[in-house]
ROMI-688530 format. One record per residue: residue in one letter; residue number from 1; x, y, z of N, C-alpha, C in turn. Coordinates in nm, 3 decimals, decimal comma. Atoms other than C-alpha are relative to their C-alpha. Layout:
N
 residuo num    n_xx    n_yy    n_zz   ca_xx   ca_yy   ca_zz    c_xx    c_yy    c_zz
       A NUM       X       Y       Z       X       Y       Z       X       Y       Z
...
//
This chain:
273
 residuo num    n_xx    n_yy    n_zz   ca_xx   ca_yy   ca_zz    c_xx    c_yy    c_zz
       M   1  -0,014   0,081  -0,120  -3,509   0,107  -4,713   0,146  -0,003   0,046
       H   2  -0,143   0,005  -0,030  -3,133   0,081  -4,738   0,046   0,133   0,062
       N   3  -0,039  -0,131  -0,052  -3,095   0,457  -4,682  -0,046   0,019   0,144
       R   4   0,054  -0,014  -0,135  -3,316   0,439  -4,376   0,086  -0,076   0,101
       K   5  -0,085   0,079  -0,088  -3,106   0,160  -4,226   0,135   0,068   0,021
       S   6  -0,129  -0,068  -0,006  -2,790   0,349  -4,309  -0,009   0,121   0,093
       W   7   0,021  -0,119  -0,084  -2,930   0,664  -4,145  -0,010  -0,038   0,147
       Q   8   0,017   0,046  -0,138  -3,033   0,470  -3,832   0,134  -0,044   0,058
       S   9  -0,131   0,047  -0,045  -2,689   0,313  -3,812   0,091   0,116   0,037
       K  10  -0,082  -0,118  -0,026  -2,516   0,650  -3,839  -0,047   0,072   0,125
       W  11   0,056  -0,071  -0,117  -2,752   0,804  -3,583   0,036  -0,073   0,130
       S  12  -0,037   0,080  -0,116  -2,684   0,517  -3,339   0,145   0,025   0,037
       F  13  -0,142  -0,025  -0,022  -2,314   0,576  -3,384   0,023   0,137   0,065
       V  14  -0,012  -0,136  -0,053  -2,353   0,949  -3,316  -0,045   0,004   0,147
       V  15   0,052   0,002  -0,137  -2,563   0,888  -3,004   0,099  -0,068   0,094
       A  16  -0,098   0,072  -0,081  -2,311   0,635  -2,874   0,121   0,088   0,028
       G  17  -0,113  -0,091  -0,015  -2,035   0,887  -2,934  -0,027   0,110   0,101
       L  18   0,039  -0,105  -0,095  -2,224   1,154  -2,742   0,002  -0,052   0,143
       F  19  -0,001   0,060  -0,134  -2,267   0,918  -2,447   0,143  -0,013   0,052
       V  20  -0,141   0,015  -0,039  -1,893   0,844  -2,444   0,060   0,135   0,038
       M  21  -0,052  -0,134  -0,028  -1,813   1,216  -2,462  -0,052   0,053   0,133
       A  22   0,061  -0,048  -0,125  -2,054   1,291  -2,179   0,063  -0,070   0,120
       A  23  -0,060   0,077  -0,109  -1,906   1,014  -1,967   0,142   0,049   0,028
       N  24  -0,137  -0,050  -0,015  -1,551   1,133  -2,034   0,002   0,139   0,062
       S  25   0,008  -0,135  -0,052  -1,654   1,490  -1,959  -0,029  -0,003   0,150
       A  26   0,035   0,011  -0,141  -1,812   1,389  -1,626   0,121  -0,048   0,079
       W  27  -0,119   0,055  -0,063  -1,500   1,189  -1,544   0,104   0,110   0,022
       A  28  -0,103  -0,104  -0,006  -1,277   1,485  -1,620  -0,040   0,114   0,092
       Q  29   0,045  -0,115  -0,077  -1,492   1,732  -1,430   0,008  -0,020   0,151
       V  30  -0,011   0,023  -0,144  -1,441   1,567  -1,088   0,129   0,065   0,050
       D  31  -0,114  -0,071  -0,058  -1,211   1,812  -0,910  -0,036   0,033   0,144
       T  32   0,038  -0,013  -0,140  -1,258   1,762  -0,539   0,061   0,122   0,065
       M  33  -0,071  -0,114  -0,060  -1,000   2,022  -0,444  -0,069   0,131  -0,037
       A  34   0,066  -0,123   0,045  -1,169   2,293  -0,654  -0,138   0,014   0,065
       S  35   0,132   0,000  -0,062  -1,510   2,195  -0,516   0,008   0,041   0,147
       I  36  -0,020  -0,032  -0,142  -1,382   2,217  -0,157   0,029   0,149   0,016
       K  37  -0,037  -0,143  -0,008  -1,227   2,559  -0,217  -0,122   0,089  -0,029
       Q  38   0,119  -0,078   0,037  -1,548   2,683  -0,380  -0,101   0,003   0,114
       K  39   0,094   0,008  -0,112  -1,763   2,563  -0,087   0,054   0,067   0,125
       G  40  -0,062  -0,053  -0,121  -1,513   2,687   0,168  -0,002  -0,101   0,114
       K  41  -0,001   0,105  -0,103  -1,543   2,355   0,352   0,024  -0,136  -0,065
       I  42  -0,017   0,138   0,044  -1,453   1,989   0,325  -0,095  -0,087   0,081
       V  43   0,095   0,090  -0,065  -1,714   1,723   0,401   0,066  -0,138   0,011
       V  44  -0,074   0,124  -0,023  -1,555   1,416   0,559  -0,087  -0,103   0,071
       G  45   0,071   0,111  -0,063  -1,718   1,081   0,637   0,088  -0,060   0,108
       V  46  -0,077   0,052  -0,113  -1,605   0,960   0,980  -0,085  -0,093   0,085
       K  47   0,071   0,084  -0,094  -1,696   0,701   1,239  -0,040   0,084   0,122
       A  48   0,046  -0,070  -0,122  -1,898   0,823   1,538  -0,022  -0,101   0,113
       D  49   0,025   0,104  -0,100  -1,902   0,490   1,726   0,123  -0,088   0,019
       Y  50  -0,122   0,081   0,002  -1,538   0,377   1,714   0,109   0,067   0,083
       K  51  -0,096  -0,061  -0,092  -1,352   0,506   2,019   0,132  -0,076  -0,003
       P  52  -0,021  -0,145  -0,004  -1,085   0,643   2,018   0,029   0,062  -0,138
       F  53  -0,031  -0,049   0,134  -1,061   0,685   1,638  -0,104   0,100  -0,050
       G  54   0,107  -0,092   0,036  -1,398   0,851   1,582  -0,122  -0,035   0,083
       Y  55   0,114   0,033  -0,087  -1,672   0,870   1,845  -0,064   0,129   0,052
       T  56   0,074  -0,114  -0,052  -1,929   1,100   2,001   0,027   0,013   0,149
       D  57  -0,030  -0,020  -0,141  -1,819   1,249   2,333  -0,127   0,040   0,076
       P  58   0,120  -0,030  -0,079  -2,061   1,330   2,621  -0,072   0,128  -0,041
       S  59   0,063  -0,127   0,042  -2,122   1,679   2,478  -0,069  -0,012  -0,136
       G  60   0,062   0,020   0,131  -2,237   1,529   2,145   0,093   0,032  -0,116
       K  61  -0,098  -0,035   0,103  -1,923   1,631   1,956   0,075  -0,126  -0,045
       I  62  -0,077   0,113   0,053  -1,749   1,380   1,726   0,149   0,033   0,014
       V  63  -0,143  -0,021  -0,025  -1,385   1,347   1,834   0,076  -0,130  -0,026
       G  64  -0,080   0,122   0,015  -1,096   1,103   1,797   0,122   0,021  -0,087
       L  65  -0,125  -0,009   0,077  -0,767   1,032   1,623  -0,029   0,032  -0,147
       E  66   0,029  -0,026   0,141  -0,922   1,021   1,276  -0,061   0,138  -0,021
       I  67   0,056  -0,135   0,010  -1,109   1,344   1,345   0,114   0,101  -0,002
       D  68  -0,117  -0,088   0,000  -0,773   1,506   1,423   0,068  -0,001  -0,137
       L  69  -0,058   0,007   0,135  -0,644   1,382   1,087  -0,085   0,080  -0,099
       A  70   0,090  -0,074   0,089  -0,952   1,522   0,910   0,016   0,151   0,021
       N  71  -0,018  -0,142  -0,031  -0,905   1,855   1,087   0,132   0,053  -0,057
       D  72  -0,129  -0,041   0,055  -0,541   1,864   0,977  -0,011   0,023  -0,151
       I  73   0,021  -0,016   0,145  -0,649   1,816   0,614  -0,073   0,131  -0,028
       A  74   0,075  -0,125   0,017  -0,902   2,100   0,647   0,089   0,121   0,023
       K  75  -0,093  -0,110  -0,031  -0,634   2,322   0,801   0,097   0,024  -0,115
       R  76  -0,093  -0,011   0,113  -0,393   2,250   0,516  -0,068   0,064  -0,122
       L  77   0,075  -0,056   0,113  -0,666   2,343   0,266  -0,053   0,140   0,031
       G  78   0,049  -0,132  -0,040  -0,762   2,654   0,463  -0,151   0,013  -0,007
       V  79   0,147  -0,002   0,008  -1,131   2,558   0,483  -0,061  -0,052   0,131
       Q  80   0,074   0,056  -0,112  -1,397   2,469   0,739  -0,020  -0,150  -0,023
       I  81   0,023   0,143   0,015  -1,489   2,107   0,804  -0,141  -0,037   0,046
       E  82   0,129   0,057  -0,040  -1,820   1,921   0,816   0,019  -0,150   0,013
       L  83  -0,015   0,143  -0,025  -1,816   1,574   0,971  -0,133  -0,071  -0,021
       V  84   0,121   0,078   0,026  -2,069   1,319   0,845   0,021  -0,141   0,055
       P  85  -0,015   0,135  -0,054  -2,111   1,001   1,055  -0,032  -0,106  -0,106
       V  86   0,021   0,109   0,095  -2,076   0,688   0,841   0,024  -0,133   0,072
       I  87  -0,026   0,134  -0,050  -2,070   0,313   0,900   0,063  -0,081  -0,112
       A  88  -0,070   0,082   0,100  -1,891   0,030   0,721  -0,085  -0,024  -0,124
       A  89   0,088   0,034   0,111  -2,196  -0,039   0,505  -0,024   0,114  -0,099
       N  90   0,031  -0,111   0,093  -2,227   0,312   0,354   0,117   0,095  -0,028
       R  91  -0,108  -0,099   0,010  -1,890   0,489   0,384   0,054   0,015  -0,142
       K  92  -0,051  -0,008   0,137  -1,773   0,401   0,030  -0,099   0,068  -0,092
       Q  93   0,103  -0,056   0,087  -2,102   0,490  -0,135  -0,014   0,150   0,019
       F  94   0,010  -0,144  -0,026  -2,111   0,832   0,033   0,105   0,076  -0,080
       V  95  -0,107  -0,064   0,079  -1,778   0,915  -0,134  -0,031  -0,010  -0,149
       K  96   0,027   0,024   0,142  -1,873   0,762  -0,468  -0,111   0,092  -0,052
       Q  97   0,114  -0,083   0,039  -2,201   0,957  -0,476   0,025   0,150   0,019
       G  98  -0,030  -0,141  -0,021  -2,031   1,283  -0,377  -0,067   0,060   0,123
       R  99   0,063  -0,050  -0,124  -2,218   1,308  -0,045   0,108   0,043   0,099
       T 100  -0,116  -0,045  -0,076  -1,876   1,336   0,119   0,115   0,020  -0,097
       D 101  -0,116  -0,025   0,085  -1,554   1,473  -0,030   0,103  -0,112   0,016
       M 102  -0,094   0,108  -0,029  -1,354   1,195   0,133  -0,046  -0,068   0,129
       M 103   0,032   0,064  -0,128  -1,364   0,957   0,426   0,128  -0,044   0,070
       I 104  -0,104   0,058  -0,086  -1,138   0,864   0,714  -0,080  -0,079   0,102
       A 105   0,100   0,075  -0,078  -1,340   0,582   0,867   0,042  -0,144   0,025
       T 106  -0,052   0,132  -0,040  -1,128   0,287   0,989  -0,018  -0,107  -0,108
       M 107   0,021   0,094   0,110  -1,142   0,124   0,645   0,127  -0,077  -0,034
       A 108  -0,111   0,085   0,041  -0,908  -0,169   0,588   0,006  -0,006  -0,152
       Y 109  -0,015   0,007   0,146  -0,765  -0,182   0,236  -0,037  -0,139  -0,050
       K 110   0,035   0,123   0,072  -0,920  -0,447   0,012  -0,011   0,036  -0,148
       P 111   0,006  -0,029   0,143  -0,887  -0,470  -0,369  -0,141   0,034  -0,050
       D 112   0,136  -0,028   0,047  -1,266  -0,477  -0,415  -0,047   0,138   0,047
       R 113   0,034  -0,135  -0,047  -1,298  -0,159  -0,207   0,067   0,106  -0,087
       A 114  -0,074  -0,093   0,086  -1,037   0,008  -0,427  -0,065   0,012  -0,138
       E 115   0,074  -0,012   0,125  -1,269  -0,057  -0,721  -0,114   0,101   0,012
       V 116   0,112  -0,093  -0,025  -1,534   0,166  -0,561   0,050   0,141   0,029
       V 117  -0,057  -0,130  -0,035  -1,322   0,447  -0,415   0,151  -0,003  -0,020
       G 118  -0,144  -0,010   0,005  -0,969   0,572  -0,458   0,056  -0,011   0,140
       I 119  -0,061   0,017  -0,132  -0,746   0,465  -0,167   0,148   0,037  -0,013
       P 120  -0,138  -0,047   0,019  -0,427   0,677  -0,176   0,097  -0,072   0,094
       Q 121  -0,106   0,055  -0,084  -0,104   0,529  -0,047   0,107   0,106   0,024
       P 122  -0,005   0,109  -0,097   0,081   0,522   0,184  -0,124  -0,005   0,090
       F 123   0,110   0,016  -0,094  -0,181   0,382   0,420   0,036   0,074   0,130
       Y 124  -0,028  -0,082  -0,118  -0,218   0,581   0,740   0,001  -0,078   0,131
       Y 125   0,006   0,076  -0,123  -0,280   0,305   0,995  -0,016  -0,148  -0,034
       A 126   0,022   0,143   0,024  -0,323  -0,072   1,038  -0,064  -0,063   0,123
       G 127   0,064   0,072  -0,109  -0,539  -0,302   1,245   0,003  -0,149  -0,029
       A 128   0,009   0,144   0,021  -0,605  -0,676   1,284  -0,132  -0,046   0,061
       A 129   0,127   0,053  -0,051  -0,895  -0,902   1,380   0,021  -0,078   0,129
       N 130  -0,003   0,078  -0,123  -0,968  -1,044   1,725  -0,143  -0,013   0,051
       V 131   0,132   0,016  -0,062  -1,260  -1,149   1,943   0,007   0,052   0,143
       F 132   0,010  -0,059  -0,132  -1,355  -0,949   2,250  -0,105  -0,078   0,078
       A 133   0,091   0,086  -0,076  -1,511  -1,174   2,514   0,037   0,003   0,148
       K 134  -0,032   0,008  -0,142  -1,525  -1,238   2,886   0,127  -0,081   0,019
       K 135  -0,129   0,064  -0,022  -1,188  -1,339   3,024  -0,016  -0,148   0,037
       N 136   0,023   0,140  -0,039  -1,342  -1,661   3,157  -0,086  -0,074  -0,102
       S 137   0,085   0,060   0,105  -1,516  -1,744   2,827   0,048  -0,138  -0,044
       G 138  -0,055   0,128   0,044  -1,286  -2,039   2,763   0,047   0,001  -0,144
       L 139  -0,044  -0,012   0,139  -1,213  -1,914   2,411   0,151   0,025  -0,004
       K 140  -0,146  -0,015   0,007  -0,844  -1,963   2,331   0,051  -0,001  -0,145
       T 141  -0,039   0,005   0,141  -0,824  -2,041   1,958  -0,123   0,034  -0,084
       W 142   0,111  -0,035   0,089  -1,034  -1,935   1,659  -0,091  -0,119  -0,024
       A 143   0,080   0,121   0,018  -1,149  -2,296   1,626  -0,104  -0,017   0,110
       D 144   0,095   0,008  -0,113  -1,322  -2,258   1,964  -0,131   0,071  -0,029
       L 145   0,122  -0,074   0,034  -1,580  -2,034   1,794  -0,104  -0,087  -0,070
       K 146   0,088   0,084   0,080  -1,731  -2,324   1,600  -0,135  -0,025   0,068
       G 147   0,135   0,022  -0,049  -2,108  -2,337   1,644  -0,050   0,098   0,104
       K 148   0,038  -0,095  -0,104  -2,111  -2,047   1,888  -0,048   0,133  -0,061
       P 149   0,046  -0,130   0,052  -2,300  -1,715   1,840   0,105   0,108   0,025
       V 150  -0,100  -0,106  -0,008  -2,054  -1,435   1,767  -0,057   0,128  -0,061
       C 151   0,048  -0,128   0,051  -2,155  -1,070   1,730   0,097   0,053  -0,105
       A 152  -0,083  -0,054   0,108  -2,029  -0,905   1,411  -0,063   0,129  -0,052
       I 153   0,046  -0,129   0,053  -2,057  -0,567   1,237  -0,009  -0,010  -0,151
       Q 154   0,025   0,006   0,144  -2,205  -0,542   0,889   0,110   0,068  -0,079
       G 155  -0,100  -0,059   0,088  -1,941  -0,483   0,621   0,144  -0,025   0,041
       A 156  -0,137   0,025  -0,044  -1,636  -0,593   0,825   0,060  -0,116  -0,080
       Y 157  -0,060   0,094   0,094  -1,389  -0,790   0,611   0,023  -0,139   0,058
       Y 158  -0,031   0,131  -0,059  -1,323  -1,071   0,861  -0,125  -0,080   0,037
       N 159   0,123   0,074  -0,031  -1,689  -1,171   0,902  -0,005  -0,135  -0,072
       R 160   0,010   0,123   0,080  -1,672  -1,426   0,620   0,091  -0,109   0,053
       K 161  -0,097   0,098  -0,050  -1,360  -1,594   0,753  -0,046  -0,057   0,135
       T 162   0,045   0,044  -0,133  -1,503  -1,608   1,107  -0,114  -0,101  -0,013
       G 163   0,113   0,089   0,019  -1,819  -1,773   0,980   0,033  -0,125  -0,079
       E 164  -0,023   0,112   0,091  -1,698  -1,992   0,694   0,116  -0,089   0,042
       E 165  -0,119   0,079  -0,033  -1,352  -2,096   0,808  -0,003  -0,053   0,143
       F 166  -0,004   0,040  -0,140  -1,400  -2,107   1,185  -0,136  -0,048   0,053
       G 167   0,128   0,060  -0,035  -1,769  -2,205   1,189  -0,083   0,072   0,104
       A 168   0,081  -0,075  -0,096  -1,903  -1,930   1,414  -0,138   0,029  -0,058
       Q 169   0,133  -0,040   0,041  -2,275  -1,851   1,401  -0,009   0,153   0,015
       L 170  -0,006  -0,146  -0,008  -2,257  -1,481   1,315  -0,136   0,062   0,026
       V 171   0,118  -0,083  -0,026  -2,512  -1,242   1,461   0,042   0,141  -0,041
       V 172  -0,052  -0,123   0,060  -2,464  -0,936   1,241  -0,086   0,122   0,035
       F 173   0,067  -0,124  -0,036  -2,546  -0,581   1,351   0,045   0,113  -0,092
       K 174  -0,028  -0,112   0,089  -2,557  -0,253   1,160   0,124   0,078   0,043
       G 175  -0,113  -0,080  -0,049  -2,305  -0,076   1,384   0,064  -0,066   0,121
       V 176  -0,075   0,058  -0,111  -2,050  -0,147   1,654  -0,070   0,022   0,134
       T 177   0,072  -0,027  -0,126  -2,265   0,012   1,928  -0,101  -0,110   0,029
       E 178   0,101   0,106  -0,016  -2,542  -0,242   1,869   0,066  -0,135   0,030
       A 179  -0,069   0,128  -0,020  -2,295  -0,532   1,852   0,054  -0,011   0,142
       M 180  -0,055   0,003  -0,135  -2,130  -0,437   2,180  -0,110  -0,007   0,105
       A 181   0,114   0,008  -0,092  -2,468  -0,391   2,349  -0,051  -0,144   0,007
       A 182   0,044   0,139   0,005  -2,562  -0,741   2,235   0,096  -0,091   0,076
       L 183  -0,101   0,077  -0,075  -2,236  -0,879   2,376  -0,022   0,019   0,150
       E 184   0,021  -0,031  -0,142  -2,298  -0,704   2,707  -0,128  -0,066   0,051
       G 185   0,126   0,062  -0,038  -2,652  -0,844   2,708   0,002  -0,151  -0,001
       G 186  -0,014   0,144  -0,001  -2,522  -1,198   2,669  -0,054  -0,071  -0,122
       N 187   0,054   0,060   0,122  -2,653  -1,255   2,316   0,106  -0,072  -0,083
       C 188  -0,109   0,064   0,073  -2,310  -1,367   2,191   0,112  -0,036   0,098
       V 189  -0,114   0,035  -0,086  -1,999  -1,531   2,336   0,112   0,103  -0,013
       G 190  -0,102  -0,102   0,022  -1,786  -1,251   2,191  -0,035   0,082  -0,123
       T 191   0,017  -0,084   0,119  -1,764  -0,977   1,929   0,127  -0,005  -0,083
       V 192  -0,116   0,000   0,089  -1,533  -1,015   1,630   0,009   0,137  -0,066
       F 193  -0,018  -0,134   0,058  -1,390  -0,683   1,520   0,149   0,034   0,001
       D 194  -0,138  -0,047   0,013  -1,075  -0,476   1,485   0,066   0,021   0,135
       T 195  -0,076  -0,015  -0,124  -0,807  -0,483   1,755   0,008   0,147   0,044
       T 196  -0,014  -0,143  -0,033  -0,783  -0,104   1,734  -0,122   0,052   0,075
       F 197   0,121  -0,041  -0,073  -1,143  -0,065   1,850   0,005  -0,052   0,143
       F 198  -0,004   0,059  -0,134  -1,099  -0,303   2,141   0,105   0,068   0,088
       A 199  -0,105  -0,070  -0,076  -0,777  -0,125   2,244  -0,055   0,129   0,060
       G 200   0,055  -0,128  -0,045  -0,981   0,192   2,279  -0,100  -0,010   0,114
       I 201   0,103   0,013  -0,105  -1,240   0,048   2,519   0,046  -0,083   0,119
       M 202  -0,044   0,090  -0,106  -1,033  -0,186   2,735   0,022   0,071   0,133
       G 203  -0,018  -0,075  -0,124  -0,974   0,092   2,987  -0,131   0,038   0,068
       D 204   0,130  -0,035  -0,057  -1,349   0,141   3,043  -0,039  -0,100   0,109
       A 205   0,035   0,085  -0,114  -1,473   0,008   3,377  -0,102  -0,108  -0,038
       K 206   0,105   0,097   0,036  -1,774  -0,162   3,214   0,054  -0,123  -0,071
       W 207  -0,059   0,113   0,071  -1,540  -0,388   3,015   0,116  -0,063   0,077
       A 208  -0,112   0,049  -0,082  -1,308  -0,477   3,304   0,013  -0,152  -0,003
       D 209  -0,002   0,147   0,000  -1,405  -0,846   3,282   0,021  -0,059  -0,140
       Y 210  -0,014   0,044   0,139  -1,346  -0,862   2,905   0,143   0,023  -0,051
       A 211  -0,132  -0,018   0,061  -1,036  -0,892   2,687  -0,003  -0,054  -0,143
       M 212  -0,019   0,063   0,130  -0,914  -0,980   2,338   0,055  -0,139   0,030
       V 213  -0,032   0,132  -0,051  -0,907  -1,353   2,399   0,074  -0,091  -0,098
       L 214  -0,062   0,086   0,102  -0,766  -1,492   2,073   0,126   0,064  -0,056
       P 215  -0,114  -0,059   0,070  -0,442  -1,448   1,878  -0,053   0,090  -0,114
       S 216   0,044  -0,090   0,108  -0,486  -1,149   1,643   0,039  -0,060  -0,135
       I 217  -0,027   0,053   0,134  -0,509  -1,245   1,275  -0,029   0,108  -0,106
       D 218   0,030  -0,083   0,117  -0,522  -1,082   0,931   0,030   0,149   0,020
       P 219  -0,031  -0,143  -0,009  -0,335  -0,754   0,989  -0,032   0,069  -0,132
       E 220   0,044  -0,072   0,120  -0,477  -0,500   0,746   0,030   0,149   0,011
       P 221  -0,022  -0,145  -0,002  -0,361  -0,149   0,655  -0,130   0,075  -0,024
       W 222   0,118  -0,085   0,017  -0,619   0,128   0,672   0,028   0,109  -0,104
       G 223  -0,016  -0,104   0,101  -0,675   0,369   0,383  -0,110   0,105   0,007
       L 224   0,100  -0,105   0,017  -0,853   0,700   0,333  -0,072  -0,024  -0,132
       G 225   0,075   0,018   0,124  -1,122   0,705   0,064  -0,032   0,131  -0,067
       V 226   0,032  -0,120   0,079  -1,159   0,964  -0,215  -0,071  -0,045  -0,128
       R 227   0,064   0,035   0,127  -1,345   0,979  -0,548   0,103  -0,069  -0,090
       K 228  -0,094   0,082   0,076  -1,185   0,713  -0,764   0,056   0,072  -0,122
       E 229  -0,042  -0,065   0,124  -1,171   0,933  -1,073   0,083   0,126   0,022
       D 230  -0,073  -0,124  -0,028  -1,002   1,228  -0,897   0,145  -0,030   0,038
       V 231  -0,140   0,036  -0,020  -0,634   1,141  -0,941   0,078   0,113   0,068
       K 232  -0,073  -0,115  -0,054  -0,519   1,492  -0,851  -0,016   0,010   0,152
       F 233   0,024  -0,009  -0,144  -0,683   1,496  -0,507   0,064  -0,120   0,072
       A 234  -0,062   0,119  -0,059  -0,562   1,140  -0,439   0,150   0,021   0,017
       A 235  -0,144  -0,026  -0,007  -0,204   1,250  -0,514   0,033   0,097   0,113
       W 236  -0,021  -0,097  -0,108  -0,237   1,543  -0,274  -0,014  -0,068   0,137
       I 237   0,021   0,074  -0,124  -0,373   1,316   0,002   0,120  -0,092   0,026
       S 238  -0,117   0,086  -0,012  -0,083   1,077  -0,066   0,118   0,076   0,059
       D 239  -0,109  -0,083  -0,051   0,167   1,359  -0,005  -0,020   0,035   0,147
       V 240   0,032  -0,032  -0,140  -0,010   1,454   0,319   0,029  -0,121   0,088
       S 241  -0,023   0,123  -0,077   0,003   1,092   0,439   0,149  -0,025   0,022
       K 242  -0,145   0,016  -0,012   0,377   1,075   0,369   0,056   0,093   0,107
       E 243  -0,047  -0,098  -0,098   0,429   1,389   0,575  -0,042  -0,039   0,142
       W 244   0,044   0,049  -0,132   0,221   1,248   0,862   0,097  -0,103   0,055
       H 245  -0,092   0,105  -0,044   0,451   0,945   0,874   0,140   0,056   0,026
       K 246  -0,135  -0,057  -0,013   0,771   1,143   0,826   0,018   0,076   0,131
       T 247  -0,010  -0,084  -0,121   0,697   1,381   1,114  -0,043  -0,071   0,128
       G 248   0,049   0,069  -0,119   0,548   1,121   1,348  -0,130   0,057   0,053
       F 249   0,124  -0,067  -0,041   0,220   1,316   1,356  -0,101  -0,100   0,057
       I 250   0,100   0,097  -0,046   0,002   1,004   1,392   0,049  -0,073   0,125
       L 251  -0,056   0,058  -0,122   0,239   0,852   1,651  -0,032   0,089   0,121
       D 252   0,033  -0,095  -0,107   0,184   1,168   1,859  -0,149  -0,006   0,034
       L 253   0,144   0,010  -0,025  -0,192   1,134   1,815  -0,034  -0,128   0,077
       E 254   0,022   0,123  -0,078  -0,172   0,776   1,946   0,020   0,028   0,149
       K 255  -0,026  -0,034  -0,141  -0,020   0,911   2,268  -0,114   0,084   0,056
       K 256   0,108  -0,088  -0,044  -0,287   1,180   2,289  -0,125  -0,079   0,035
       W 257   0,125   0,075  -0,018  -0,567   0,924   2,262   0,019  -0,130   0,080
       G 258  -0,023   0,116  -0,086  -0,406   0,659   2,485   0,000  -0,132  -0,073
       I 259  -0,002   0,122   0,081  -0,358   0,404   2,207   0,141  -0,061   0,007
       P 260  -0,132   0,064   0,001  -0,075   0,147   2,236   0,071   0,027  -0,133
       Q 261  -0,076  -0,035   0,121   0,204   0,232   1,991  -0,011  -0,107  -0,108
       S 262   0,017   0,090   0,113   0,147   0,078   1,650   0,133  -0,030  -0,068
       P 263  -0,123   0,036   0,072   0,442  -0,117   1,501  -0,003   0,049  -0,144
       F 264   0,016  -0,047   0,138   0,303  -0,018   1,160   0,047   0,145  -0,013
       L 265  -0,037  -0,141   0,006   0,347   0,353   1,236   0,151   0,020   0,018
       V 266  -0,146  -0,007  -0,022   0,704   0,299   1,362   0,071  -0,035  -0,130
       E 267  -0,058   0,042   0,128   0,786   0,118   1,036  -0,014   0,109  -0,105
       Q 268   0,025  -0,103   0,099   0,629   0,392   0,827   0,086   0,124   0,024
       Q 269  -0,084  -0,117  -0,029   0,817   0,669   1,007   0,143  -0,025  -0,044
       A 270  -0,136   0,035   0,042   1,147   0,489   0,949   0,013   0,004  -0,152
       K 271   0,000   0,006   0,146   1,056   0,445   0,583   0,004   0,139  -0,062
       F 272   0,012  -0,132   0,062   0,968   0,809   0,514   0,092   0,107   0,059
       K 273  -0,088  -0,097  -0,062   1,214   0,980   0,745   0,127   0,017  -0,081
//
C-alpha cells in the first residue's frame, strides 16, 4: 500500500513537471516576428468605426491615422498587411488568442489591460473623455449628467466614472456607430467617449449643431497591443514608437487627417529628439 502511494506521489510530481515544462515551452515559443516573416504578412486589429483614426471609407476600404501606422510597421518588416476590424470589447482577446499579431485600436493604457496584452512604451498617442451633445443641451458640467440618459460604448474606461461618480443613466452600445446613431435619434442627451473621436467628426455637416460640451477629463495615453509573452516583438515596437516621435511622423499624420495638434505628441517629440 505504501509503495502504491509512493508511486502515485512520484507520478503526480512527474505529471506536474511535464505541465510546467509544456507551459514554459509554449511561453518561449511565441515569436511574433518570426511568425510574421513566415506568413509574409502581419495581421493587425484596427478600428473601422473611429474616424479619422480607423474607419471605413465610401469605397469600403479601412483607412485612417492608425492604419497609416500599421502600414508603416508592415513596410519596416517587409511584409503584406491584413487589417482585422476590432472593437473595444474584443481587441485585447484577439491579440491574446493569436487571431491578430498586434493591434492599433485607440486603446487607452490601463494596468488591468496590461495584464492581458503587452503594451510597449512609449505610448503613441493620448486622448481624454468628453460628452458630445447638442450645443443647446444645457450641459455645462459633468454633474449636469445626473439622472440623464447618456450613450456609451462597451469597454470604454470612462463609462464607470460617468455612471457611478456623475450619476448618468448609461445606455451602452456595442460600437461607436450604434451609439452615435442613438444620439442622433434622440435616445440620449449626449455620447460619452474620447475627445479624439469627436475631433474627427466635428467637421461633418450632420453634426453641425453638436459639440464637446463639457471640460475634458481623464487624459489617457494610447498604447499598441502585442502578445504579452513576446518581449522581443514588444521591444522592437518600442523602438519604432520612439522613432515615430523623434521624426514627428505622427504629427505629420495629424495634419494629413485634419486632426488638431496633440500637445502629447509635441511633448514626445521634444523628449526623443
